[in-house]
C-alpha positions in Angstrom: -54.0 14.0 16.2 -51.0 11.8 17.2 -50.1 11.5 13.5 -50.1 15.2 13.1 -47.9 15.7 16.1 -45.5 13.0 14.8 -45.2 14.7 11.4 -44.6 18.1 13.0 -41.9 16.6 15.2 -40.3 14.9 12.1 -40.3 18.2 10.2 -38.7 20.0 13.1 -36.0 17.3 13.4 -35.3 17.5 9.7 -34.9 21.3 9.8 -32.6 20.9 12.8 -30.5 18.4 10.9 -30.2 20.7 7.9 -29.1 23.6 10.2 -26.6 21.3 11.8 -25.3 20.2 8.4 -24.9 23.8 7.3 -23.1 24.7 10.5 -20.8 21.6 10.0 -20.0 22.7 6.5 -19.2 26.2 7.6 -17.0 24.9 10.4 -15.2 22.6 7.9 -14.4 25.6 5.7 -13.1 27.6 8.7 -11.1 24.6 9.9 -9.3 24.5 6.5 -8.2 28.1 7.1 -6.8 27.2 10.5 -5.0 24.2 9.0 -3.5 26.3 6.3 -2.2 28.8 8.9 -0.8 25.9 10.9 0.9 24.5 7.8 2.4 27.9 7.0 3.7 28.3 10.6 5.1 24.7 10.4 7.0 25.6 7.2 8.5 28.6 8.9 9.4 26.4 11.9 7.2 28.4 14.2 5.9 25.4 16.1 4.2 27.4 18.8 2.1 29.3 16.3 1.3 26.1 14.4 0.1 24.4 17.6 -1.9 27.4 18.5 -3.7 27.3 15.1 -4.6 23.7 15.6 -5.8 24.2 19.2 -7.9 27.2 18.1 -9.4 25.1 15.3 -10.4 22.4 17.7 -12.1 24.9 19.9 -13.8 27.0 17.3 -14.7 24.2 14.8 -15.9 21.4 17.0 -18.2 20.1 14.3 -15.5 19.9 11.6 -14.8 16.2 11.9 -12.7 16.0 8.8 -10.7 19.1 9.8 -10.1 17.7 13.3 -8.8 14.4 11.8 -6.5 16.4 9.6 -5.5 18.5 12.6 -4.4 15.3 14.5 -2.1 14.3 11.7 -0.8 17.9 11.3 -0.2 18.1 15.1 1.8 14.9 14.8 3.9 16.5 12.0 4.4 19.6 14.1 5.6 17.6 17.1 7.9 15.5 14.9 9.4 18.5 13.2 9.9 20.2 16.6 11.6 17.0 18.0 13.8 16.8 15.0 14.9 20.3 15.4 15.7 19.7 19.0 17.6 16.5 18.0 19.8 18.5 15.7 20.7 20.9 18.5 21.4 18.1 20.9 23.6 16.4 18.3 25.6 19.5 18.0 26.0 19.7 21.8 26.9 16.0 22.1 29.6 16.5 19.4 31.0 19.5 21.4 30.8 17.6 24.7 31.4 13.9 23.9 32.0 13.0 27.6 28.7 14.5 28.9 26.6 11.4 29.7 23.5 13.6 30.4 23.6 15.0 26.9 24.0 11.6 25.4 21.0 10.4 27.3 18.9 13.4 26.2 20.0 12.7 22.6 18.9 9.0 22.8 15.5 10.0 24.3 15.0 12.6 21.6 15.9 9.9 18.9 13.2 7.7 20.4 10.7 10.6 20.4 11.3 11.3 16.7 10.9 7.6 15.9 7.7 7.6 17.9 6.2 10.5 16.0 7.2 9.1 12.6 5.5 5.8 13.5 2.5 7.6 14.8 2.1 9.6 11.6 2.2 6.4 9.5 -0.3 4.8 11.8 -2.6 7.8 11.8 -2.5 8.1 8.0 -3.4 4.5 7.6 -6.3 4.9 10.1 -7.5 7.9 8.3 -7.3 6.1 4.9 -9.2 3.1 6.4 -11.9 5.4 7.7 -12.3 7.0 4.3 -12.6 3.6 2.7 -15.2 2.5 5.2 -17.4 5.5 4.4 
């Protein structure tokens, strides 16, 4: 009797695992659509829309582990591109107002922010590659 109950439970767990696997696969596919939309928005320099796509993917595709990892890297790229665009604008303002110490400080901070995101992207790529090798 106990053996039969154990086998029944094992079968139910296996079916649950298969359903979970199918759902994960479905979410991974949907996540790729969100990521493609985010990349398109990034290419058009629509950073808000790109971030929105990533955030929606995180919410809707919570089982898409690969998609979420890619989303982290893409979000870093969005943040870096946005910071670079702001840096260009600040550079122009600093050139027009060379005596404005406040603008010079903002420029320096934005330079540090861009450097941070570039380093973070490199770090996250290495971490992602290491994870893939470990699998």
